[in-house]
N, C-alpha and C positions, 0 to 999 in steps of 0.2 A: 692598361689603357685608361685614361682619365675620362670621366663622364661627369657632366654637370647637371644637377637637378635643381629646378626652380621650385621652391616650396613657398606656399603662402605663409605669411607670418603666423597665422593661426595654427597651421599644421606644424610648422617649425616649433612653435611653443608646446604643442601637444607631444611631439616626439621628445623634446627636452624634458618635459614633465614625466613621461613614462620611463625614461632611462635614468633619471635622477636617483642616485643611491644604489644603482644596480652594478656599478663598476663597468658599465658598457657605454661606449661613446655613441652619440647620435649617428655618426657615420657607420659604426659597426651594426647598430640597430637597423639602419636602412639597408645595408648590404644583406643582412640576414633576412629581412622582409622581402627583398627582391629575389633572393635565392628560394625562399619558401614559395612565393608566387610562381616562380619559373617552374619549380618541380610540379606544382599543382596544375599549371597550364599544360605541361608535357604529359602528365597523367591523363588529363581530360582529352587531349589530342589522341593519345593511344586508345583510350576508352571508346571514343567516337569511331576511330578507324576500325577497331575490333568489332564494334556493333555493326558498322556498315558491311564488313566482310562476312559476318554471321548472317546478316540479312541476305546478302548476295548468294551465299551458300544455300540458304533455305529456299530462295526463289529458284535457283538452278537445280537443286536436288528434288524439290517438291516434298521434302520431309521436314518434320518439326516434332518437338516434344510437347505433349499435352501438359499444360501448366498444373493441372490438378495432380497428375501422376508425379511430376517433379516435386511439387510441394509435399505430397504424401511421403515420397522417398526421403526428402530432406528432413522432415519431421521425425520419421522413423529412425534415421541415422542419428539425429540429435538426441534421441532417447536411448541410444546405444544399441539399437537393433541392427542386424545385418540386413541389407536390402540389395536387391538386384537393380541394376541401372535401368531406368525406364527406356522403352523402345521408341525409336523415332517412327512416326506414322505419316501417311500422306497428309499433306497440309491442305486445308480447305480455306484458304485465305480469300 
């Protein structure tokens, strides 16, 4: 599928300068840039959906993890110690 991009002369010159000597064409550079931004946008979209689902689950269950307990467990695990998973507690939001 052909797509046309209208670039300002300034941006077109910047792209040309960036790819000069890399063996990559301006077209390939722009395709890579669009691919990378698409991946990032998809990841952000999944992240937001996961966060909203987690919030819904917390509100429905009334349970949540205490941040101090989670941080302490993560720090202990990072230091190589075995830790038990923090327990969910009634949420006082």
